[in-house]
C-alpha positions in Angstrom: 75.3 118.5 30.8 77.2 115.4 31.8 77.6 112.7 29.2 76.0 109.3 29.9 78.3 107.1 32.1 80.6 109.9 33.0 81.1 111.1 36.6 80.3 114.7 37.5 83.5 116.8 38.0 82.5 117.4 41.6 82.4 113.7 42.3 85.9 113.2 40.8 87.2 116.0 43.1 85.4 114.4 46.0 86.8 110.9 45.4 90.3 112.3 44.9 90.0 114.2 48.2 88.7 111.3 50.3 92.0 109.6 51.0 93.7 112.9 51.9 90.8 114.1 54.1 90.2 110.8 55.9 93.4 108.8 55.5 92.7 106.8 58.7 89.8 107.9 60.9 90.9 107.5 64.6 87.4 107.1 66.1 84.1 105.4 65.1 82.5 108.9 64.9 85.1 110.1 62.3 84.6 106.8 60.3 80.8 107.5 60.3 81.5 111.1 59.1 83.5 109.6 56.2 80.6 107.3 55.3 78.1 110.2 55.4 80.4 112.3 53.2 80.7 109.5 50.7 76.9 109.0 50.6 76.3 112.8 50.0 78.9 113.0 47.3 78.1 109.7 45.6 81.6 108.3 46.2 80.0 105.4 48.0 79.4 103.9 44.5 83.0 104.1 43.6 84.7 100.7 44.3 88.2 102.1 45.4 86.5 104.6 47.7 84.2 102.0 49.0 87.1 99.7 49.7 88.8 102.6 51.6 85.7 103.1 53.7 85.5 99.4 54.5 89.1 99.3 55.6 88.6 102.4 57.8 85.5 101.0 59.5 87.1 97.7 60.2 90.5 99.0 61.4 90.9 98.2 65.2 93.2 101.2 65.4 90.9 103.5 63.6 87.1 103.4 63.0 86.8 100.1 64.9 83.1 99.6 64.1 82.8 96.1 62.6 79.0 96.1 62.8 79.0 99.3 60.7 81.3 97.6 58.2 78.9 94.6 57.9 76.0 97.0 57.3 77.9 98.8 54.5 79.0 95.5 53.0 75.4 94.1 53.0 74.3 97.1 50.9 76.8 96.5 48.2 75.5 94.6 45.1 77.9 92.0 44.0 80.8 92.9 46.3 84.3 92.3 44.8 86.7 89.7 46.1 88.7 92.5 47.6 85.7 93.7 49.7 85.1 90.1 50.9 88.7 89.8 51.8 88.6 93.1 53.7 85.8 91.8 55.8 87.3 88.4 56.4 90.5 90.0 57.6 88.7 92.5 59.7 86.8 89.7 61.6 90.1 88.0 62.4 91.7 91.3 63.6 88.7 91.8 65.8 89.2 88.4 67.5 86.2 86.9 65.7 87.8 84.1 63.7 84.6 82.0 63.7 83.0 84.9 61.8 85.9 84.9 59.3 85.3 81.2 58.6 81.6 81.8 58.3 82.2 84.4 55.6 84.6 82.0 53.8 81.9 79.3 53.7 79.4 81.9 52.4 81.9 82.9 49.6 82.1 79.2 48.6 78.3 78.8 48.6 77.8 82.0 46.5 80.6 81.1 44.1 82.7 84.1 44.8 86.1 83.9 43.2 88.8 83.6 45.8 92.5 84.6 45.5 95.6 83.8 47.5 94.8 86.7 49.9 91.5 85.1 50.8 93.1 81.9 51.9 95.9 83.7 53.8 93.3 85.5 55.9 91.2 82.3 56.4 94.3 80.4 57.4 94.9 83.0 60.1 91.3 82.6 61.3 91.7 78.8 61.4 94.9 79.1 63.4 92.9 81.0 66.1 89.9 78.7 66.3 89.7 75.3 64.5 92.2 72.6 63.9 89.6 70.5 62.0 88.7 73.4 59.7 92.3 74.2 59.0 93.2 71.1 57.0 89.9 71.3 55.1 90.6 74.9 54.0 94.2 73.9 53.2 92.8 71.1 50.9 90.5 73.6 49.2 93.4 75.9 48.5 95.5 73.0 47.0 92.6 72.0 44.7 92.3 75.6 43.5 95.9 76.7 43.2 98.0 73.6 43.5 101.2 73.4 45.6 102.7 76.6 44.3 105.6 78.4 45.9 104.1 81.7 47.2 106.0 82.7 50.4 102.9 84.7 51.5 100.7 81.6 51.5 103.5 79.4 52.9 104.1 81.7 55.8 100.3 81.8 56.5 100.3 78.0 56.6 103.3 77.9 58.9 101.6 80.4 61.2 98.3 78.5 61.2 99.7 75.1 62.0 102.1 76.6 64.6 99.2 78.3 66.4 97.3 75.0 66.5 100.3 73.2 67.9 100.6 71.0 64.8 104.3 71.6 64.5 105.0 68.7 62.0 102.5 70.2 59.5 104.0 73.6 60.1 107.5 72.2 59.4 106.1 70.6 56.2 104.7 73.9 55.0 108.1 75.5 55.8 110.0 72.9 53.8 107.6 73.4 50.8 108.8 77.0 50.3 111.7 77.2 47.9 112.6 80.8 48.5 112.2 81.3 52.2 112.2 84.9 53.5 113.0 86.1 57.0 109.3 85.9 57.8 109.3 82.2 56.9 112.2 81.5 59.2 110.9 83.7 62.0 107.5 82.0 61.9 108.8 78.4 62.0 111.2 79.3 64.8 108.2 80.8 66.7 106.2 77.7 66.0 108.8 75.5 67.7 109.0 78.0 70.6 105.2 77.8 71.0 105.4 74.1 71.1 108.0 74.2 73.8 110.6 72.5 71.6 113.2 75.2 72.4 116.4 73.2 71.5 115.0 72.5 68.0 114.0 76.2 67.7 117.6 77.1 68.7 119.0 74.8 66.0 116.7 76.4 63.3 117.5 79.8 64.6 121.3 79.1 64.1 120.6 78.1 60.5 118.7 81.3 59.7 120.5 83.3 56.9 119.1 86.6 58.2 117.7 87.3 61.7 115.5 90.2 62.6 114.4 91.6 66.0 111.3 89.5 65.8 113.1 86.2 65.5 115.6 87.1 68.3 112.7 88.2 70.5 110.7 85.0 69.8 113.5 82.8 70.9 114.3 84.9 73.9 110.6 85.0 75.0 110.4 81.2 74.7 113.4 80.7 77.0 111.9 83.2 79.5 108.5 81.6 79.5 109.9 78.1 79.8 111.7 79.0 83.0 115.2 79.2 81.4 115.9 82.9 82.1 119.7 82.6 81.9 119.4 81.4 78.2 117.0 84.2 77.5 119.5 86.8 78.8 122.3 85.1 76.8 120.1 85.4 73.6 119.5 89.1 74.4 123.2 89.8 74.7 123.9 87.9 71.5 121.3 90.0 69.7 123.1 93.2 70.8 126.4 91.7 69.8 124.9 91.0 66.3 124.1 94.8 66.1 120.4 94.1 66.0 118.5 97.0 67.6 116.1 95.7 70.3 112.6 97.2 70.4 110.4 97.6 73.4 109.0 94.0 73.0 112.5 92.5 73.2 113.4 94.6 76.2 110.2 93.4 78.0 111.2 89.8 77.4 114.7 90.5 78.7 113.4 92.2 81.8 111.0 89.2 82.4 114.1 86.9 82.4 115.9 89.3 84.7 112.9 89.3 87.2 113.1 85.5 87.3 116.8 85.7 88.1 116.3 88.5 90.6 119.5 90.0 89.3 119.4 93.7 90.0 122.7 94.6 88.4 121.6 92.9 85.2 118.2 94.7 85.3 120.0 98.1 85.7 122.2 97.2 82.7 119.1 96.5 80.6 117.6 99.8 81.8 120.8 101.5 80.6 120.4 99.8 77.2 116.9 101.4 76.9 118.4 104.8 77.7 121.4 104.5 75.5 119.4 103.4 72.4 116.5 105.8 73.1 114.0 103.0 73.1 110.5 104.3 73.6 109.1 103.6 77.1 105.8 102.0 76.2 103.2 101.1 78.8 104.2 97.4 78.7 107.9 98.3 79.0 107.2 100.6 82.0 105.3 97.8 83.7 108.0 95.2 83.0 110.6 97.6 84.5 108.5 98.3 87.6 108.1 94.5 88.0 111.8 93.9 87.5 112.9 96.4 90.1 110.2 95.2 92.6 111.2 91.6 92.3 114.8 92.5 92.6 114.0 94.4 95.8 114.8 97.9 94.6 111.5 99.6 95.3 112.8 103.2 95.1 113.9 102.6 91.5 110.5 100.9 90.8 108.8 104.0 92.2 110.8 106.3 90.0 109.8 104.5 86.9 106.2 104.4 88.1 106.1 108.1 88.8 107.5 108.8 85.3 104.7 106.9 83.6 101.9 108.9 85.3 98.9 107.6 87.1 96.8 106.8 84.0 98.5 103.4 83.4 96.4 100.8 85.2 98.9 98.1 84.6 101.7 100.2 86.1 99.6 100.9 89.2 98.9 97.2 89.6 102.6 96.4 89.2 103.6 99.0 91.8 100.9 97.8 94.2 102.0 94.2 93.8 105.7 95.2 94.4 104.9 97.0 97.6 102.7 94.2 98.9 105.1 91.4 98.1 107.8 93.2 100.1 105.5 94.0 103.0 104.8 97.7 102.4 101.1 97.3 102.4 100.3 100.9 103.5 102.3 102.3 100.5 100.4 99.9 98.3 97.1 101.0 99.8 97.9 104.7 99.2 98.3 104.0 95.4 95.2 101.8 95.5 93.1 104.5 97.1 94.2 107.2 94.6 93.7 105.1 91.4 91.0 106.3 89.1 90.2 102.8 87.8 90.7 99.5 89.5 90.4 96.0 88.0 90.4 92.6 89.5 94.2 92.5 89.5 94.3 95.6 91.7 92.0 94.1 94.2 93.7 90.7 94.2 97.1 92.3 94.8 95.7 94.3 97.8 94.0 91.2 99.2 97.2 89.2 98.8 99.2 92.0 100.5 96.9 92.0 103.6 96.8 88.2 103.8 100.6 88.1 103.6 100.7 90.5 106.6 98.2 88.3 108.5 95.6 91.1 108.3 92.5 89.1 107.3 90.1 91.8 108.5 91.4 94.3 105.9 91.7 91.6 103.3 88.0 90.8 103.7 87.1 94.5 103.7 88.8 94.9 100.3 86.9 91.8 99.1 83.7 93.6 100.1 84.8 96.6 98.1 85.5 94.4 95.1 81.9 93.0 95.2 80.4 96.5 95.8 82.0 97.6 92.5 80.3 94.8 90.7 83.5 92.9 89.9 83.3 89.1 90.0 86.1 87.6 92.1 88.1 84.8 90.4 89.8 81.7 91.7 92.9 83.7 92.7 90.8 85.9 94.9 89.1 83.0 96.6 92.2 80.9 97.0 94.1 83.8 98.7 91.3 84.5 101.1 90.7 80.8 101.9 94.4 80.4 102.7 94.1 83.2 105.2 91.1 81.7 106.8 92.9 78.4 107.0 96.0 79.9 108.7 93.8 81.6 111.4 91.2 78.9 111.8 88.5 81.4 110.8 85.8 78.9 110.0 82.9 81.4 109.8 84.6 83.5 107.2 85.8 80.4 105.3 82.2 79.1 105.2 81.0 82.5 103.9 83.6 82.4 101.1 82.6 78.9 100.1 79.0 80.1 99.9 80.1 82.9 97.7 81.8 80.4 95.4 78.6 78.5 95.1 76.3 81.5 94.7 78.5 83.2 92.0 79.1 79.9 90.2 82.8 80.3 90.4 84.4 77.2 88.8 85.9 75.0 91.4 89.1 73.9 89.6 91.8 71.8 91.2 93.5 74.7 92.9 90.3 76.2 94.4 88.9 72.8 95.4 92.2 71.9 97.2 92.1 75.3 99.0 88.6 74.7 100.1 89.3 71.3 101.6 92.5 72.6 103.2 90.6 75.5 104.8 88.0 73.1 106.3 90.7 70.7 107.5 92.7 73.5 109.1 89.5 75.0 110.7 88.8 71.7 112.4 86.0 70.5 110.1 87.7 67.4 108.6 84.4 65.9 107.6 83.5 69.0 105.5 87.0 68.7 104.0 86.2 65.1 103.0 82.9 66.2 101.4 84.7 68.8 99.3 87.3 66.3 98.2 84.7 63.7 97.2 82.8 66.2 95.1 85.9 67.3 93.2 85.6 66.1 89.6 89.3 66.0 89.2 92.0 65.2 91.8 95.7 65.6 91.4 98.5 64.6 93.8 98.2 67.9 95.6 94.5 67.4 96.3 95.1 63.8 97.5 98.0 65.0 99.7 95.9 67.8 101.2 93.2 65.4 102.4 95.8 62.9 103.6 97.6 65.6 105.6 94.3 66.9 106.9 93.2 63.5 108.2 96.7 63.0 109.7 96.6 66.2 111.9 93.1 65.3 113.0 94.4 62.0 114.4 92.6 59.9 111.7 95.8 58.0 110.7 94.0 54.9 109.4 91.7 56.9 107.2 94.7 58.8 105.9 96.4 55.6 104.9 93.3 54.3 103.2 93.1 57.5 101.1 96.8 57.0 100.2 96.0 53.5 99.0 93.0 54.8 97.0 95.2 57.5 95.4 97.6 54.8 94.0 94.6 52.7 92.8 93.5 55.8 90.8 96.9 55.8 89.1 98.2 58.9 90.9 101.9 58.5 91.6 102.8 59.7 95.1 105.5 62.3 95.4 107.7 63.3 98.4 105.1 65.7 99.8 102.5 62.9 99.8 104.9 60.7 101.8 105.3 63.5 104.4 101.6 63.4 104.9 101.6 59.6 105.2 104.5 59.5 107.7 102.8 62.3 109.7 99.6 60.3 109.8 101.6 57.4 111.2 103.3 59.6 113.7 100.1 61.2 115.0 98.4 57.9 115.4 101.3 55.9 116.7 101.3 53.5 113.7 105.0 52.6 114.0 104.9 49.4 111.8 103.0 51.2 109.0 105.4 54.1 109.2 108.4 51.8 108.9 106.8 50.0 105.9 105.9 53.3 104.0 109.4 54.8 104.7 110.9 51.8 103.0 108.3 51.7 100.2 109.0 55.3 99.3 112.6 54.4 98.5 112.4 50.9 97.1 109.2 51.2 95.0 109.0 54.8 94.0 112.7 55.7 94.1 112.0 58.8 96.2 115.1 59.6 98.3 114.0 60.8 101.8 114.6 64.4 102.5 115.1 66.0 105.9 111.3 66.3 106.4 110.8 62.5 105.9 113.6 61.7 108.4 112.0 64.2 110.8 108.6 62.4 110.6 110.2 59.0 111.0 112.3 60.1 114.0 109.2 61.7 115.6 107.2 58.5 115.0 109.9 56.2 116.5 110.8 58.3 119.4 107.3 59.1 120.5 106.5 55.4 120.1 109.2 54.6 122.7 111.8 53.4 120.2 114.4 55.9 121.3 117.5 53.9 120.4 116.2 53.2 116.9 115.4 56.9 116.5 118.9 57.8 117.6 120.4 55.3 115.1 118.3 56.8 112.3 119.5 60.3 113.3 123.1 59.1 113.1 122.5 57.4 109.7 121.0 60.5 108.0 122.9 61.7 104.9 122.4 65.3 106.0 122.9 67.1 109.3 119.7 66.9 111.5 118.1 70.3 112.1 116.6 71.9 115.2 113.1 70.4 114.5 114.5 66.9 114.6 116.5 67.4 117.8 113.5 69.2 119.4 111.2 66.4 118.5 113.6 63.8 119.9 114.2 65.8 123.1 110.4 66.0 123.7 110.1 62.3 123.3 113.0 61.7 125.7 111.2 63.9 128.3 108.0 62.0 127.8 109.8 58.6 128.3 112.0 59.9 131.1 115.3 59.2 129.4 117.6 61.8 131.0 120.8 60.7 129.3 119.4 61.0 125.8 117.5 64.2 126.7 120.8 65.8 127.8 122.5 64.7 124.5 119.6 66.0 122.4 119.4 69.3 124.3 123.2 69.8 123.8 122.8 69.4 120.0 119.8 71.7 120.0 121.6 74.4 121.9 124.4 74.3 119.3 121.8 75.0 116.6 119.6 77.5 118.5 121.6 78.9 121.5 119.2 81.8 122.0 115.9 79.9 121.6 114.0 78.7 124.7 113.0 75.2 123.5 116.1 73.2 124.6 116.2 75.0 128.0 112.5 74.5 128.8 112.4 70.9 127.7 115.5 70.0 129.6 114.2 71.8 132.6 111.0 69.7 132.4 113.0 66.5 132.1 114.9 67.3 135.3 111.8 68.4 137.1 109.8 65.3 136.1 112.8 63.1 137.1 113.0 64.6 140.6 116.3 66.4 139.8 115.2 69.8 141.2 118.8 71.1 141.6 119.5 70.5 137.9 116.2 72.1 137.0 117.0 75.2 139.0 120.4 75.4 137.4 118.8 75.5 133.9 116.4 78.3 135.0 119.4 80.2 136.4 121.3 79.9 133.0 118.2 81.1 131.2 118.0 84.1 133.4 121.7 84.9 133.0 121.4 84.7 129.2 118.2 86.7 129.0 116.2 83.8 127.5 112.5 83.9 128.2 110.0 81.1 127.8 107.7 81.7 124.8 104.4 82.9 126.1 101.4 80.7 125.3 98.9 82.5 123.0 95.4 81.2 122.1 92.6 82.7 120.0 88.9 82.0 119.7 86.5 83.3 117.1 83.2 84.7 118.6 80.6 86.3 116.3 83.1 86.5 113.5 85.7 88.3 115.6 89.0 86.9 116.6 89.9 87.3 120.3 93.5 86.6 121.4 94.7 85.7 124.9 98.2 85.3 126.4 98.9 83.2 129.4 98.2 85.4 132.5 97.0 88.3 130.4 94.5 90.7 132.0 94.2 93.3 129.2 90.9 92.1 127.6 88.1 94.6 128.1 85.9 91.8 129.6 88.6 90.4 131.8 86.5 90.7 135.0 83.7 88.5 133.5 86.3 86.1 132.1 88.0 85.7 135.5 84.7 85.0 137.1 84.0 82.3 134.5 87.5 80.8 135.1 86.8 80.6 138.8 83.6 78.8 138.0 85.5 76.4 135.7 88.1 75.8 138.5 85.3 75.1 141.0 83.4 72.7 138.8 86.7 70.9 137.8 87.5 70.3 141.5 84.1 68.9 142.0 84.7 66.5 139.1 87.9 65.2 140.8 90.4 67.3 138.9 93.8 67.6 140.5 96.4 70.0 138.9 99.7 68.4 137.8 101.7 71.0 139.7 104.9 69.0 139.5 105.2 70.1 135.8 105.4 73.8 136.9 109.1 74.6 136.9 109.0 78.0 138.5 110.1 78.2 142.1 106.9 79.2 143.9 104.6 77.5 146.5 101.9 75.0 145.6 99.0 77.4 145.5 100.8 79.7 143.1 101.7 76.7 140.9 98.0 75.8 140.7 97.1 79.4 139.8 99.7 79.4 137.0 98.1 76.3 135.4 94.6 77.9 135.6 95.6 80.9 133.6 97.1 79.1 130.6 96.0 80.8 127.4 93.8 78.1 126.1 91.8 78.0 129.4 91.2 81.8 129.2 90.0 81.4 125.5 87.7 78.5 126.5 86.2 80.5 129.4 85.5 83.4 127.0 84.1 80.9 124.4 81.7 79.4 127.0 80.6 82.9 128.0 79.9 84.1 124.5 78.8 81.2 122.4 75.1 80.8 123.1 74.3 77.8 120.9 75.3 74.7 122.9 75.5 72.5 119.7 78.3 74.7 118.2 81.8 73.7 119.0 84.2 76.1 120.7 87.4 76.3 118.5 90.7 77.3 119.9 94.0 78.0 118.1 97.2 77.8 120.1 100.8 78.7 119.2 102.4 76.0 121.5 101.8 72.3 122.2 99.0 71.8 124.7 100.4 70.7 128.1 99.3 67.5 129.7 97.5 69.3 132.5 95.4 71.4 130.2 94.7 68.4 128.0 93.3 66.6 131.0 91.3 69.6 132.2 89.8 70.3 128.8 88.5 66.7 128.6 86.7 67.3 131.8 85.4 70.7 130.7 83.9 69.2 127.5 82.0 66.7 129.7 80.9 69.1 132.4 79.5 71.7 130.0 78.5 69.1 127.4 80.4 71.0 124.7 82.6 70.0 121.9 85.9 71.8 122.1 88.4 71.8 119.2 92.0 72.8 120.0 94.5 73.2 117.2 97.9 73.4 118.8 101.3 73.7 117.2 101.3 70.1 115.8 97.7 68.8 115.5 94.0 69.0 116.3 92.4 67.7 119.5 88.6 67.1 119.4 87.3 67.0 123.0 83.9 65.5 123.4 82.2 64.0 126.5 85.4 63.7 128.4 87.4 62.1 125.6 89.9 63.4 123.0 90.3 62.3 119.4 94.1 61.9 120.0 93.5 59.1 122.5 96.0 60.8 124.8 98.7 60.3 122.2 100.2 63.5 121.1 
């Protein structure tokens, strides 16, 4: 018979064996088995064993069943401070800091005695959730224990205030510790790093009596994340010189800095450090190494690291896919993507980005459909990438569908996504829709304002663009150099010479923005196209940098338009020095001579082009019909419906003649008879695309939208105005430099382009 108050011998044996049998259950099932065993043996009533069970249930690396831990706790009469602390700490470790704080408040209400450990755990919870709560808890601690000099408490306070960004309070807590240990120093250095005060962090780091791998890594990571990779690498090398053994976390930080520097030799050296010191290749380290090799352009080495990690590492798969996509190897990326067992949003976004980078919007949208079919919700990165693709191709229908998806799925339209939406509509010819998106944006930064200003400018709405620029400044948004490019472009496209002069001067005098080559290019284009060729030439000569090919090409085009042969020859000569194998200077100069009646000189230019093997860039135009993009090249007869298209073009030519259209054959520089010159004008790529659009677009109220790679010629511009009137259709042409909205025989550019 067992004496009263004594435990049975079997229970003593059971309690003694609990820790050896279940030192740290690795699954929730094993933790539940431990609980069942303790209930059967009666060990559940033994406080040390109960504490062991609670720790096992709440361990994220073991039982990981916080709800089970709460159920056990609720069944304990008068739980000890240790059990309360165990649960408070467990909530924090399970990323539930608000629950930790709720337990702390309950302890206070129920009069539970708290110790220093209680407050250390609650400080950690406050650091993850509540700045307001933190100082109240700190005050309660001071009333209970006074200032004290416990490094454990002091370190927790430093950590809490650092996490909350209250670096001055963190520093005060640090200074209050008389006997600072390496954790105190490391935590305060980390706090300054988190706050972005890296120079102060470096000063504190230099004062540290002892530095461990954590403090070195903290400083190194701070430099890397702040875009100071060279200093991060310097810190890493200093750590090795101090004979501090780097761990995998330190190596990841060093590789991140190396990726930013794109220094392959440095990356290989860091890889050698890993091998020489037998540093374990963790999943994060494998991913960092793949990323480094990819960003440094060494895909074979990236692939070797990837193959060594196996296919079960999702992050490694994503890093390899991203590396292949960024360097244009989309098919290799797709092979990994198709073989992956699991895919996440990052996998899909990388593949979508790869296809978009390769101008393959159809496959990008197909991957987007797969993403949705899997039940994944696209994020802003997904939508921004796809919208940029639609903008570049003028794919309005797909862009509208993406916008609808944003609304249906309640994707938050942040600054980046809102700007992408308005940019898509502007580049797809729907400037009014772009304005609607802009007006609905709750926040607008300088990028959003610049996007709408630039959109209005390429649509020929120069005055509206300048009004938006004025509104931007009234809203307190300071313009940058990019915004002024939009403003000067608006002036150029609308012939607002005086406004352009004023804003060019304002940029320098009021905002101290020194003009870059793009600003000079806009200003020279504005002046020269406005007929101020001498002033434009003087500005070219006054530029602090050498004018590029874009500037000389723009100036040459204006000389041709205004018939100034001397200046055209000078501009062409400069352009040929910069781009001797490009067709632009030859073609423009040939047109100058032809339009000035200098046929011999024009023929000589054509002969030189033929001798040098320089061919005129073929015009290419595309039109979207029923969601599909159709491309046409000048004179091309490869389209499967070319017979019907040719018939439609003949109909167009007939009705144009009836309307009084006369082809400007003098602009055709090839040496053929008059009839062939007329034929060459009729088969310009935009006319083929318009003919196809008229054939296929049934709804008369829908615009026909054309995207062309070159500037629209004067003859086509005149013809399209008449076509818009004859067929009573709005035709939108986005050429190399701007949009033309043709309606009822008129163009939005006012014949100034």
